[in-house]
N, C-alpha and C positions, 0 to 999 in steps of 0.2 A: 809386877804390881797388879792391883785389882783392875779388871776390865769387865764391864757389863755392856753387852751389845744387844739392843732390842731390835726386833724385826716383826713384820706382819701388819703394820699399820696401812692405812689407805682410805679411799673413799668408798662408802657403802650406802645403799639406800636404807631408809627406815624399815625395820623388820629384818634386816639382813644380819649376817654373822661375820665375825673376824676372829682369827686366832693369833694372839701375840706370843712371841717367844723372847726370852732373855737368856742369852748364853753367857755364862760367867767363867772367868779364868783368873788364875792367881789367887784363888779363894779357898776357904775351908767350907765348901758348899754343903756338905752333908749335915753339918752342925748348925747351919745358919737359918735364921728366919728370913724368908724372901717375901717381898711385897711389890704390889703394883699400885702406883699412885697416878693421879691425873691432874692436869692444870689447864683450865680453860682461860681464854684471854681475860685479863682483868680480875681474875679470881685467884685464891690461894691454892696451893697444891694439897690435895686431899687423898686419903687412903681409899683405894678401891677394894683391894683384897690382900690378904697375907696368908702365909702358910709357914708353920714352924717345922723344925727338924723332925718332929714326931708326927707331922701330918695334920695337926690341928689348923683349921681354916677359920678366917674371919672375913666378913664382907660388909661393905657399906650397905645401909638399908636400901639405897637407891638401885643397887644392882643385884640384890638377893633374888634368886630364882632365875636370873638371866645370865649371870657370869659364873664361871667356874675356874678356880685356880688349881694348878697341879704342878708337880715337880718330878723331874727325872734325875736322880742323884748320879746315875751312871754317865749322864751327858752334861752334868752341871748346868741344867737348863730348867727354868720355870716358865710355865705357860699361863695364858689367860684366854680362855674360850669365852667369847662374847656373843651372845645370841639375842634376838629380839632387840636389836640396837635402836636407839631413839636419837633424835637430833640433840637432845641435851647430854648425850654421851660424847659429843664432839669435844676433843681436848688433845693435848699432848700427854701421852702415857709414858710414865717413867718406871723403871725397875729399880728396886732398892735391895741392897744386901747388908745384912748385919750379922756377924758371926755370933756375938754374945751381946747381952744388954749393955755391958760396960765397955764395949769396943766401938770404934767409929762406924758410922754407916756410910755406904758408898752408893752412888747413883749412876744410872746409865744416861745416855745422851738424849733419850726420849724418842718416841715415834708418834707421828701425827695420825689421829683417827678422826675422820670427818664423816658424819652421818647426815646425808642430805639427798633429797630427790632432785 
């Protein structure tokens, strides 16, 4: 079955960096669009960044220039490099997998990112 396992979250000071990873198994990774979403307490889950099978990337305005999404199809893994972190980036970050637009999407369990001094 589909499994998405996120890692790399933690506590970091403002201005710091973190790299999240999402390892996928039981999936057709190379054809899928992979995404990172985040959800802060009391707020909805929002898109942070996504990357298509062809490498096209999309970012939320709030993270453009600071975050970079990438993928390694050989490792079935998608990454989110987060630089210049701000307190407002604090949230649970979720990995999302969707093979095709007409197929179901799957989510990881989430990893907590806290930006605080």
